[in-house]
C-alpha positions as CSV (number, residue, x, y, z in Angstrom):
1,M,153.7,158.5,80.8
2,K,154.7,157.6,84.4
3,N,154.0,153.4,83.6
4,I,155.8,153.6,80.3
5,K,159.4,155.0,82.3
6,T,159.0,152.5,84.2
7,F,158.0,149.4,81.5
8,V,161.4,150.6,80.0
9,A,163.5,150.4,83.2
10,V,162.2,147.1,83.9
11,I,162.7,145.7,80.8
12,A,166.2,147.1,81.3
13,L,167.4,145.5,84.3
14,S,166.0,142.2,83.1
15,A,168.1,142.4,80.2
16,V,170.9,143.5,82.1
17,S,170.0,140.3,84.7
18,F,170.0,137.7,82.0
19,G,172.8,138.7,80.0
20,S,175.2,138.5,83.2
21,F,174.5,134.5,83.9
22,A,176.7,134.1,80.0
23,Q,179.8,133.1,79.8
24,S,181.9,132.3,76.7
25,I,184.4,130.1,76.2
26,T,186.8,128.5,73.9
27,A,188.0,125.1,73.2
28,S,191.0,123.5,70.5
29,A,191.3,120.0,69.8
30,S,192.5,117.8,66.7
31,T,188.9,116.8,66.2
32,L,185.7,118.9,66.3
33,D,184.2,116.0,69.0
34,A,187.7,116.4,70.9
35,A,187.1,120.2,71.1
36,E,183.0,119.9,72.2
37,A,184.2,117.1,74.5
38,Q,186.0,120.2,76.3
39,I,183.5,122.6,76.1
40,A,181.3,119.9,77.4
41,A,183.2,119.3,80.5
42,Q,184.1,123.3,81.4
43,A,180.1,123.7,81.7
44,H,179.6,120.3,83.4
45,Q,182.5,122.0,86.2
46,A,180.7,125.4,85.9
47,G,177.8,124.0,86.7
48,A,176.0,125.2,83.1
49,S,174.2,124.4,80.1
50,Y,176.3,125.5,76.6
51,K,175.5,126.6,73.1
52,I,177.9,126.5,70.6
53,T,178.3,129.6,68.8
54,S,181.0,129.0,66.0
55,A,183.1,125.8,64.9
56,R,185.5,125.9,62.5
57,F,188.2,123.3,61.3
58,N,191.3,124.7,59.7
59,N,194.7,122.6,60.4
60,G,192.7,122.2,63.8
61,A,188.7,122.0,65.7
62,Y,188.0,125.5,67.1
63,I,185.0,126.0,69.0
64,S,183.3,128.5,70.5
65,A,180.5,128.3,73.2
66,E,178.6,130.5,75.4
67,L,177.8,129.4,79.2
68,T,174.7,129.6,80.6
69,K,173.1,129.2,83.8
């Protein structure tokens, strides 16, 4: 039983530590390429990589991304 509690605690703490490195950012521009360039610049400035989580084009381009280190 003690092993199970320890295992659950390790998993919970691992999830918290990995989640703390993620940061959500957004950008808007007239084109998707320009908005992605803004995301890339923000990621570069933060020293992180990025993953686009959503993008839409409705009278302008809007992109959301998640930075990870």
